[in-house]
C-alpha positions in Angstrom: 82.5 -45.0 -9.1 80.2 -42.3 -10.4 78.1 -42.5 -13.6 80.4 -40.7 -15.9 83.4 -43.0 -15.1 81.1 -46.1 -15.4 79.9 -44.9 -18.9 83.5 -44.2 -20.1 84.6 -47.6 -18.8 81.8 -49.5 -20.5 82.2 -47.6 -23.8 86.0 -48.1 -23.8 85.8 -51.8 -23.0 83.1 -52.5 -25.5 84.7 -50.6 -28.4 82.1 -47.8 -28.0 84.8 -45.2 -28.5 85.3 -46.2 -32.1 81.5 -46.3 -32.6 81.2 -42.9 -31.0 84.0 -41.5 -33.2 82.4 -42.9 -36.3 79.1 -41.3 -35.4 80.7 -37.9 -34.7 82.6 -38.0 -38.0 79.5 -38.9 -39.9 77.6 -36.1 -38.2 80.4 -33.6 -39.0 80.4 -34.7 -42.7 76.6 -34.5 -42.9 76.6 -31.0 -41.4 79.4 -29.7 -43.6 77.9 -31.2 -46.8 80.9 -33.3 -47.6 78.9 -36.5 -47.4 76.7 -35.2 -50.3 79.8 -34.3 -52.3 81.3 -37.8 -51.7 78.0 -39.5 -52.8 77.9 -37.3 -55.9 81.6 -38.2 -56.6 80.9 -41.9 -56.2 77.8 -41.6 -58.4 79.9 -39.8 -61.0 82.6 -42.5 -60.9 79.9 -45.1 -61.4 78.5 -43.3 -64.5 82.0 -42.8 -65.9 82.7 -46.5 -65.5 79.4 -47.3 -67.2 80.2 -44.9 -70.1 83.7 -46.4 -70.4 82.2 -49.9 -70.7 79.8 -48.7 -73.4 82.6 -47.0 -75.3 84.7 -50.2 -75.1 81.9 -52.3 -76.4 81.2 -49.9 -79.3 85.0 -49.9 -80.1 85.0 -53.7 -80.1 82.0 -53.8 -82.4 83.7 -51.3 -84.8 86.9 -53.4 -84.7 85.0 -56.6 -85.5 83.2 -54.9 -88.4 86.5 -53.6 -89.8 88.1 -57.1 -89.5 85.2 -58.6 -91.4 85.6 -56.0 -94.2 89.4 -56.6 -94.3 89.0 -60.3 -94.5 86.4 -60.0 -97.3 88.8 -57.7 -99.2 91.7 -60.1 -98.7 89.6 -63.0 -99.9 88.5 -61.0 -103.0 92.1 -60.0 -103.8 93.2 -63.6 -103.4 90.5 -64.8 -105.8 91.6 -62.2 -108.4 95.2 -63.2 -108.0 94.2 -66.9 -108.5 92.3 -65.9 -111.7 95.3 -64.1 -113.1 97.5 -67.2 -112.4 94.9 -69.5 -114.0 94.9 -67.4 -117.1 98.7 -67.5 -117.4 99.6 -64.1 -116.0 102.1 -63.4 -113.3 100.6 -61.1 -110.7 103.8 -60.0 -109.1 104.5 -59.5 -105.4 101.7 -58.9 -102.9 101.3 -55.2 -102.1 102.0 -55.5 -98.4 105.5 -56.8 -99.3 106.5 -53.3 -100.3 105.2 -51.4 -97.3 106.9 -48.7 -95.3 107.8 -51.1 -92.5 109.8 -53.3 -94.9 111.7 -50.2 -96.2 112.5 -49.1 -92.7 113.8 -52.6 -91.9 116.0 -52.5 -95.0 117.5 -49.1 -94.0 118.5 -50.4 -90.6 
């Protein structure tokens, strides 16, 4: 058995063919510049994910602030309604009972 056959046999038996293929593919990507493009794409995806997380956190903070303001307005409206009732006045129906959603349900 000559040296070339021995080398091929050893590489084939030890999984060296897969390693050699991976090395050749890596070299081709490096020479063509596609490895740099892939790295830039991965970096860009990471930055997009980071920005999406920051946007989500900001939206949650805005939502929480809006919820606090809505609750405060509801509480104030409730206290005004209670004052009307305590002074002998009938405040009528709550405003949200006459919403568009109710009118649409009535039309169905």
